[in-house]
C-alpha positions as CSV (number, residue, x, y, z in Angstrom):
1,M,7.6,-31.6,27.8
2,K,6.4,-28.0,29.1
3,I,7.8,-24.7,28.5
4,T,6.8,-21.3,29.7
5,L,6.3,-18.8,26.8
6,D,5.3,-15.1,27.6
7,G,3.9,-16.3,31.1
8,K,1.9,-19.3,29.7
9,E,2.7,-22.9,30.2
10,L,2.7,-24.9,27.0
11,N,3.3,-28.4,25.8
12,A,6.0,-29.0,23.4
13,V,7.0,-32.2,21.5
14,E,10.7,-33.5,21.4
15,G,12.8,-31.7,19.0
16,A,10.3,-28.7,18.4
17,T,11.9,-25.4,18.3
18,I,10.6,-22.3,20.1
19,L,9.3,-21.0,17.0
20,D,7.4,-24.3,16.3
21,V,5.8,-24.2,19.8
22,A,4.7,-20.4,19.2
23,R,3.2,-21.0,15.9
24,R,1.2,-24.0,17.0
25,Q,-0.4,-21.6,19.7
26,G,-0.9,-18.8,17.3
27,I,1.8,-16.6,18.6
28,E,3.7,-14.6,15.9
29,I,7.4,-14.4,16.0
30,P,8.8,-12.7,12.9
31,T,11.2,-14.3,10.6
32,L,13.0,-13.7,7.5
33,C,15.6,-16.4,6.8
34,F,13.4,-19.2,8.1
35,G,11.9,-21.6,5.5
36,E,9.3,-24.1,6.3
37,S,10.5,-26.3,3.4
38,C,14.1,-25.9,4.1
39,S,15.9,-28.4,6.5
40,S,18.8,-26.1,7.4
41,R,18.7,-22.9,9.6
42,S,20.8,-20.1,8.9
43,T,19.8,-17.9,11.8
44,S,21.3,-15.0,9.9
45,C,18.6,-12.3,10.2
46,L,18.1,-12.5,13.8
47,V,14.6,-10.9,13.8
48,C,13.2,-14.0,15.6
49,L,15.2,-13.3,18.8
50,V,13.6,-14.3,22.0
51,K,14.9,-14.2,25.6
52,V,15.5,-17.5,27.0
53,D,16.2,-17.9,30.5
54,G,18.1,-14.5,30.4
55,R,19.9,-15.1,27.2
56,M,18.8,-13.5,23.5
57,L,18.6,-16.6,21.1
58,P,16.9,-17.2,17.7
59,A,13.6,-18.9,18.1
60,C,13.9,-20.7,14.7
61,A,16.7,-22.8,15.6
62,T,16.6,-23.1,19.6
63,V,15.1,-26.6,20.6
64,A,12.4,-26.4,23.5
65,V,13.6,-28.2,26.5
66,E,11.7,-29.0,29.6
67,G,11.1,-26.1,32.1
68,M,12.6,-23.5,29.5
69,V,11.3,-19.9,30.1
70,V,10.9,-17.7,27.1
71,E,9.9,-13.9,26.6
72,S,8.9,-13.0,23.2
73,E,7.3,-9.6,23.6
74,T,9.3,-7.6,26.0
75,D,10.5,-4.1,25.3
76,E,14.1,-5.3,25.3
77,V,13.3,-8.2,22.8
78,R,11.3,-5.9,20.5
79,H,14.2,-3.2,20.6
80,L,16.7,-5.8,19.5
81,R,14.5,-7.2,16.6
82,K,14.0,-3.5,15.5
83,A,17.7,-3.1,15.3
84,S,18.1,-6.2,13.4
85,L,15.7,-4.9,10.9
86,E,17.1,-1.4,10.7
87,L,20.6,-3.2,10.1
88,L,19.1,-5.1,7.0
89,L,17.3,-2.0,5.7
90,S,20.6,-0.2,5.7
91,D,21.9,-2.3,2.9
92,H,18.4,-3.0,1.1
93,F,18.1,-1.1,-2.0
94,G,15.1,-0.8,-4.2
95,D,11.8,0.8,-4.5
96,C,8.8,-0.6,-2.4
97,F,6.5,1.9,-4.3
98,A,7.3,3.2,-7.7
99,P,7.8,7.2,-7.6
100,C,4.8,7.6,-9.9
101,Q,2.5,6.0,-7.1
102,L,4.1,8.0,-4.4
103,G,3.7,11.3,-6.6
104,C,0.1,10.4,-7.0
105,P,-2.1,12.0,-4.3
106,A,-4.6,9.3,-4.5
107,K,-1.6,6.7,-4.2
108,L,-3.0,4.8,-7.3
109,D,-0.9,1.5,-7.9
110,I,0.0,2.9,-11.4
111,P,2.5,0.0,-12.2
112,T,0.0,-2.6,-11.7
113,M,-2.8,-0.6,-13.7
114,L,-0.1,-0.3,-16.5
115,R,0.7,-4.1,-16.6
116,Q,-2.9,-4.8,-16.7
117,I,-3.5,-2.7,-19.5
118,Q,-0.3,-4.0,-21.4
119,H,-1.9,-7.5,-21.1
120,G,-5.1,-6.3,-22.5
121,D,-7.1,-6.7,-19.2
122,T,-9.1,-3.5,-18.9
123,D,-11.4,-5.3,-16.4
124,A,-8.7,-5.8,-13.9
125,A,-7.3,-2.3,-14.6
126,I,-10.5,-0.5,-13.6
127,Q,-10.7,-2.5,-10.5
128,T,-7.3,-1.5,-9.6
129,I,-8.1,2.3,-10.2
130,K,-11.2,2.2,-8.2
131,E,-9.4,0.8,-5.2
132,T,-8.4,4.5,-4.8
133,I,-9.9,6.6,-7.5
134,P,-13.8,6.5,-7.8
135,I,-13.9,9.0,-10.7
136,P,-11.0,8.0,-13.2
137,A,-12.8,8.9,-16.3
138,V,-13.1,12.4,-15.0
139,L,-9.6,12.7,-13.6
140,G,-8.2,11.2,-16.8
141,R,-9.3,14.5,-18.3
142,I,-8.6,17.0,-15.8
143,C,-5.6,15.8,-13.5
144,P,-2.6,18.0,-13.6
145,K,-0.6,14.6,-13.8
146,P,1.8,14.9,-10.7
147,C,2.6,11.2,-11.3
148,E,4.2,11.8,-14.6
149,K,6.3,14.7,-13.3
150,V,8.2,12.0,-11.4
151,C,8.1,9.2,-13.9
152,R,11.7,7.8,-14.4
153,R,11.0,7.1,-18.1
154,K,11.3,10.8,-18.7
155,D,15.0,10.9,-18.0
156,L,15.3,8.3,-20.8
157,D,13.0,9.7,-23.4
158,S,9.5,10.7,-22.2
159,A,7.3,9.9,-19.2
160,V,4.6,7.1,-19.7
161,A,1.3,8.8,-20.4
162,I,-0.1,7.6,-17.2
163,C,-3.2,9.9,-17.1
164,S,-4.2,8.9,-20.5
165,M,-4.0,5.1,-19.6
166,K,-6.1,5.9,-16.7
167,R,-8.8,7.6,-18.8
168,F,-8.4,4.6,-21.4
169,A,-9.4,2.1,-18.8
170,A,-12.3,4.0,-17.4
171,D,-13.6,4.9,-20.8
172,A,-13.6,1.3,-21.7
173,D,-15.5,0.3,-18.6
174,L,-18.2,3.1,-19.3
175,E,-18.8,1.9,-22.8
176,R,-19.4,-1.5,-21.8
177,E,-23.0,-2.5,-21.1
178,H,-22.3,-4.1,-17.8
179,H,-19.9,-1.8,-15.9
180,Y,-17.6,-2.7,-13.1
181,Q,-19.4,-3.0,-9.7
182,P,-17.1,-3.1,-6.7
183,K,-17.9,-5.6,-3.9
184,V,-19.7,-3.9,-0.9
185,A,-18.7,-5.4,2.6
186,A,-21.5,-7.0,4.7
187,P,-23.6,-4.2,6.6
188,T,-22.2,-3.1,9.8
189,G,-25.2,-1.4,11.1
190,K,-23.6,2.0,11.2
191,R,-25.0,5.0,9.6
192,V,-22.9,8.1,8.4
193,V,-24.2,11.4,7.0
194,V,-21.9,12.9,4.3
195,I,-22.7,16.6,3.9
196,G,-21.6,17.9,0.5
197,A,-21.7,16.0,-2.9
198,G,-18.5,17.5,-4.6
199,P,-15.3,15.5,-5.3
200,S,-14.5,14.5,-1.6
201,G,-18.0,13.9,-0.6
202,L,-18.7,11.6,-3.6
203,S,-15.4,9.9,-2.9
204,A,-16.1,9.5,0.8
205,A,-19.6,8.2,0.0
206,F,-18.4,5.6,-2.2
207,Y,-15.6,4.2,0.0
208,L,-17.7,4.4,3.3
209,T,-20.5,2.2,1.4
210,R,-17.9,-0.3,0.1
211,L,-16.8,-0.6,3.7
212,G,-20.3,-1.6,4.9
213,H,-21.7,1.4,6.2
214,R,-25.0,3.0,5.4
215,V,-24.3,6.5,3.8
216,S,-26.8,9.4,3.5
217,L,-25.4,11.7,1.0
218,Y,-26.8,15.3,1.0
219,G,-25.9,17.9,-1.9
220,Q,-26.6,21.3,-2.9
221,G,-28.3,21.6,-6.2
222,K,-30.2,19.1,-8.3
223,K,-26.9,17.4,-9.6
224,P,-24.1,16.2,-7.5
225,G,-20.5,17.2,-8.4
226,G,-19.7,20.3,-6.8
227,R,-17.2,22.3,-8.3
228,L,-16.8,19.8,-11.2
229,R,-19.9,21.3,-12.4
230,K,-18.3,24.5,-13.0
231,L,-15.5,23.2,-15.2
232,P,-15.9,24.0,-19.1
233,E,-17.4,21.5,-21.4
234,S,-14.3,21.3,-23.5
235,E,-12.3,20.4,-20.4
236,L,-14.9,17.9,-18.9
237,P,-17.8,16.7,-20.6
238,Q,-21.0,16.6,-18.4
239,S,-21.8,13.4,-20.0
240,V,-18.7,12.0,-18.6
241,L,-19.1,13.5,-15.1
242,D,-23.0,12.2,-15.0
243,A,-21.9,8.9,-16.1
244,E,-19.2,8.3,-13.4
245,I,-21.5,9.8,-10.7
246,R,-24.4,7.3,-11.7
247,E,-21.7,4.5,-11.1
248,I,-21.2,5.9,-7.5
249,L,-24.9,6.3,-6.7
250,S,-25.7,2.7,-8.2
251,L,-24.4,1.7,-4.8
252,P,-26.8,1.5,-1.9
253,I,-26.2,5.2,-1.0
254,D,-29.1,7.3,0.1
255,F,-28.8,10.5,-1.8
256,Y,-30.7,13.7,-1.2
257,P,-30.1,16.3,-4.0
258,D,-30.8,19.8,-3.7
259,E,-31.5,19.3,0.1
260,R,-29.8,21.2,3.0
261,I,-29.1,19.5,6.3
262,E,-28.4,22.3,8.8
263,W,-25.3,21.8,11.1
264,T,-23.9,25.4,11.5
265,E,-26.2,26.5,14.4
266,P,-25.4,25.6,18.1
267,G,-26.5,22.2,18.9
268,Q,-27.4,21.2,15.3
269,L,-24.5,18.6,14.9
270,D,-25.5,17.1,18.4
271,E,-29.0,16.5,16.9
272,I,-27.5,14.9,13.8
273,L,-25.5,12.5,16.0
274,K,-28.5,11.2,17.5
275,S,-29.7,9.6,14.2
276,F,-26.0,8.9,12.8
277,D,-23.0,7.2,14.1
278,A,-20.7,9.8,12.4
279,V,-20.8,13.2,10.3
280,L,-18.5,13.9,7.5
281,L,-18.4,17.7,6.4
282,C,-17.4,17.9,2.6
283,T,-19.1,21.1,2.2
284,G,-16.2,23.0,0.7
285,P,-14.6,26.3,2.2
286,C,-16.6,27.8,5.2
287,D,-16.3,30.8,7.2
288,A,-14.3,30.3,10.5
289,H,-17.5,31.5,12.7
290,L,-19.8,29.0,11.1
291,F,-17.3,26.3,12.5
292,E,-17.1,28.2,15.8
293,Q,-21.0,28.5,16.5
294,S,-21.4,24.9,15.6
295,G,-19.1,23.9,18.4
296,L,-16.1,22.9,16.4
297,E,-12.6,24.2,17.3
298,V,-11.0,26.8,15.2
299,R,-7.4,28.1,15.2
300,D,-6.0,31.0,13.4
301,G,-9.0,31.1,11.3
302,R,-8.9,27.5,10.2
303,L,-10.9,24.4,11.3
304,V,-8.7,22.1,13.8
305,I,-8.4,18.7,12.2
306,G,-6.7,15.7,13.6
307,Q,-3.6,14.9,11.8
308,G,-4.1,11.9,9.9
309,T,-7.6,11.2,11.2
310,F,-9.9,14.0,9.6
311,S,-11.6,14.3,13.1
312,T,-12.7,17.4,14.5
313,S,-13.0,18.4,18.2
314,K,-16.4,17.0,18.3
315,P,-16.5,13.1,18.8
316,G,-18.1,11.6,15.8
317,V,-17.7,14.7,13.5
318,F,-15.2,14.5,10.7
319,A,-14.3,17.0,7.9
320,T,-12.3,16.6,4.6
321,G,-11.6,18.2,1.4
322,T,-11.7,21.9,0.8
323,V,-13.3,22.3,4.1
324,F,-9.9,22.3,5.9
325,R,-7.9,22.6,2.8
326,P,-9.4,25.7,1.3
327,Q,-6.6,26.5,-1.2
328,T,-6.6,23.1,-2.8
329,T,-7.2,23.5,-6.6
330,M,-6.1,19.6,-7.4
331,I,-9.5,17.6,-7.6
332,V,-7.4,14.4,-7.3
333,R,-6.2,15.7,-3.8
334,S,-9.9,16.1,-2.7
335,V,-10.9,12.8,-4.0
336,A,-8.0,11.3,-2.1
337,D,-9.0,13.3,1.1
338,G,-12.4,11.7,0.7
339,R,-11.1,8.2,0.4
340,E,-8.7,8.7,3.5
341,A,-11.5,10.3,5.6
342,A,-13.9,7.5,4.7
343,E,-11.1,4.9,6.0
344,S,-10.7,7.2,9.3
345,V,-14.3,7.3,10.0
346,D,-14.5,3.7,9.4
347,R,-11.8,3.0,12.0
348,F,-13.6,5.2,14.4
349,L,-16.9,3.3,13.9
350,R,-15.0,0.1,14.6
351,S,-12.9,1.1,17.5
352,G,-14.7,3.9,19.1
353,K,-11.8,6.3,18.7
354,P,-10.3,8.2,15.6
355,S,-6.8,6.8,14.5
356,P,-4.5,7.8,11.7
357,T,-3.6,5.2,8.9
358,P,-1.0,2.8,10.2
359,P,2.2,3.7,9.1
360,V,4.1,1.5,6.5
361,S,7.6,1.5,6.1
362,S,9.1,2.0,2.6
363,V,12.4,1.8,1.2
364,R,13.2,4.3,-1.9
365,F,16.1,3.8,-4.3
366,G,16.3,7.6,-5.0
367,K,17.4,9.3,-8.1
368,M,18.9,7.3,-10.8
369,S,21.5,8.0,-13.4
370,K,20.8,7.7,-16.8
371,P,23.1,4.4,-17.1
372,E,21.0,3.0,-14.3
373,I,17.7,3.9,-16.0
374,E,19.0,2.3,-19.2
375,R,20.0,-1.0,-17.6
376,L,16.4,-1.0,-15.7
377,A,14.8,-0.6,-19.0
378,D,16.8,-3.3,-20.8
379,A,16.1,-5.7,-17.7
380,V,12.2,-5.0,-17.5
381,K,11.6,-4.8,-21.4
382,T,8.7,-6.7,-22.6
383,K,6.2,-6.6,-25.4
384,S,2.5,-5.8,-25.2
385,I,0.3,-8.8,-25.5
386,V,-2.3,-6.9,-27.3
387,E,-1.7,-4.7,-30.3
388,N,-3.3,-1.3,-29.7
389,D,-1.7,2.0,-28.7
390,A,-2.6,1.9,-24.8
391,A,-1.1,-1.5,-24.5
392,K,2.0,-0.3,-26.4
393,E,2.3,2.9,-24.3
394,S,1.8,0.9,-21.0
395,A,4.7,-1.5,-22.1
396,R,7.0,1.5,-21.9
397,C,6.5,1.5,-17.9
398,L,9.9,0.7,-16.2
399,H,8.0,-1.2,-13.3
400,C,10.1,0.5,-10.6
401,D,7.6,-0.9,-8.0
402,C,8.5,-4.0,-6.0
403,R,6.3,-6.7,-7.5
404,G,6.8,-8.8,-4.5
405,R,5.7,-6.0,-2.2
406,E,2.5,-7.8,-1.1
407,K,4.7,-10.9,0.4
408,C,7.7,-9.0,1.3
409,L,8.5,-10.0,5.0
410,L,11.0,-7.3,5.4
411,L,8.2,-4.6,4.5
412,K,5.8,-6.3,6.8
413,H,8.0,-6.6,9.9
414,A,9.7,-3.2,9.4
415,S,6.2,-1.6,9.4
416,A,5.0,-3.6,12.5
417,Y,8.2,-2.6,14.4
418,H,8.4,1.0,13.1
419,A,11.9,0.3,11.8
420,R,13.8,3.4,10.3
421,T,15.2,2.7,6.9
422,D,18.0,5.3,7.5
423,R,19.3,4.5,11.2
424,F,22.4,2.8,10.1
425,S,22.7,4.3,6.6
426,D,25.7,6.2,5.6
427,G,23.8,8.1,3.0
428,E,25.3,6.3,0.0
429,R,23.8,3.4,-2.1
430,R,25.1,0.8,-4.3
431,P,24.4,1.3,-8.0
432,L,21.3,-0.3,-9.5
433,L,22.1,-3.8,-10.6
434,V,19.3,-6.0,-12.3
435,S,20.0,-9.2,-14.0
436,R,17.6,-11.1,-16.1
437,V,18.2,-14.5,-17.7
438,G,15.0,-15.8,-19.2
439,A,12.0,-15.5,-16.9
440,I,14.2,-15.1,-13.9
441,V,15.0,-11.5,-12.5
442,F,17.5,-11.0,-9.7
443,E,18.0,-7.7,-7.9
444,P,21.0,-8.0,-5.9
445,G,20.3,-4.6,-4.0
446,K,17.0,-6.4,-2.3
447,C,18.8,-9.5,-1.3
448,I,19.4,-9.8,2.6
449,K,21.6,-12.8,2.1
450,C,19.4,-15.1,4.0
451,G,20.5,-18.1,2.1
452,L,17.2,-19.6,1.5
453,C,17.6,-19.8,-2.3
454,V,21.1,-21.3,-1.7
455,T,19.4,-24.2,0.4
456,V,16.5,-24.6,-2.1
457,A,18.8,-25.0,-5.2
458,K,21.1,-27.7,-3.0
459,E,18.1,-29.6,-1.8
460,A,16.7,-29.7,-5.3
461,G,19.8,-31.5,-6.4
462,E,20.9,-28.3,-8.8
463,E,24.1,-29.4,-10.5
464,L,25.5,-25.9,-10.0
465,G,23.2,-24.1,-7.6
466,L,23.9,-20.6,-6.0
467,A,26.5,-20.0,-3.3
468,F,27.6,-17.2,-0.9
469,L,30.6,-15.4,-2.8
470,G,33.1,-13.1,-1.0
471,R,33.8,-12.7,2.7
472,G,32.5,-10.4,5.4
473,F,30.1,-7.5,4.8
474,D,30.6,-7.7,1.2
475,V,29.4,-11.2,0.8
476,R,26.7,-11.8,-1.8
477,I,24.6,-14.4,-3.4
478,G,25.8,-15.5,-6.9
479,V,26.4,-18.3,-9.2
480,P,29.8,-20.1,-9.1
481,F,32.1,-19.6,-12.1
482,D,30.1,-16.6,-13.3
483,E,27.6,-18.7,-14.8
484,P,23.9,-17.3,-15.6
485,L,21.1,-17.6,-13.2
486,S,19.4,-20.0,-15.4
487,A,22.1,-22.5,-15.1
488,A,21.9,-22.3,-11.2
489,L,18.1,-22.7,-11.0
490,E,17.2,-25.3,-13.7
491,K,15.0,-27.2,-11.4
492,S,14.1,-24.7,-8.5
493,A,13.6,-21.3,-9.9
494,A,9.8,-21.2,-8.9
495,E,10.8,-22.4,-5.5
496,A,13.5,-20.1,-4.9
497,V,11.3,-17.2,-6.0
498,R,8.6,-18.4,-3.6
499,V,10.9,-18.7,-0.5
500,C,12.7,-15.3,-1.1
501,P,11.5,-13.0,1.7
502,T,12.2,-9.8,-0.1
503,A,11.3,-10.5,-4.0
504,A,15.2,-10.1,-4.8
505,L,14.3,-13.1,-6.9
506,S,11.1,-12.8,-9.2
507,L,9.7,-14.3,-12.2
508,E,8.7,-12.2,-15.2
């Protein structure tokens, strides 16, 4: 049979749903409560709504019929899907990202790093760290530790020594004969000049090179490092700084030490852009008149930078670090600026126009009471695999982050539809509940009652299984007769975890 989907006439086999037809054509319709391996369709989430012959219907359960006309991408459809997502988010309680990661200017994935150190895998830990921080041994010594100020563990006893753990992994890598070498993407053919080899310039050069661009890095003085060179030896040994800079410059970066590239006179930036596809200024604080005479817009004595893009008024010219944030004293902030600017330059080189980082929706649990923190600590309590001080310290982490974040469909679709987490919220939240039986962890606050785990348990032939308990808005997923989760998922725990769209169910 034939149906029309978004103006295209498509073939559909008998019994196929609209979702089936769309997926075969590579058309994405969002789903949350749909499971490929589950025979039943609950249609509870309503994020797969489509307009069929003037009516709104769920694509996952609506069978295609001859001549059907389906609209899946109109403003009206997207508005209703967004509303469905916002209703689900209003009753979704958890942390997509741990407070420590949100508190880190570089957005280091701290919980993952700590889990890796806890398991004795410093190789994996340094890879995680260098996804956002190229000089961790340096920052492990000088960072003011904003991440530890928001660590929930401090409200129980004391914050996890996050910065020391970062230093531990970085020092271990520097002590090895073969250091971690990040993967570099295939060459893009684009050339970028980075002017300034301080914290932001080094960071930008590192990440631009990883993204496949050819970088020419110009620094004043014979040794790169900028203001890092001015720190006392007792605070930052020069040997540590030299070692980490060597690691950065071991990438295919063309470094020109003690060599100025003039850009402040009229027309000089235009001349540079004849040889390079983009210019990134990382020179540190400059007088406003230098920006003005070079052709860059200045307002109230400060260089005008595009919000979230690091772009200046001159196409192809970007600026980052203390060039536009002259009062910044945190090195970690400059390092983060360098990476974010590199990502913005990359988007410009690939699309032809600057654009900010795509927004990511994020649910936050908020401040926890001490009893809640104690329950969380009891639920996630694990022993270190290896017996050293770093592993033991890492094992103190409460793992506030969502370990299913990478596969969380609610987060994915909420970000794609720019769904607000607070549109239908009443400002209150339920108390934190985390139950752990054996290797199974259940967080009811993350459950959207899609029923997939109920179906999986039933189809696996579980003797007890899971069920919807209660009525109306207060309905919840639970085990009949107050039995433990392990009794409900004797055969199907792994499959129930796999199909859960929000990581409400997880394995240790």
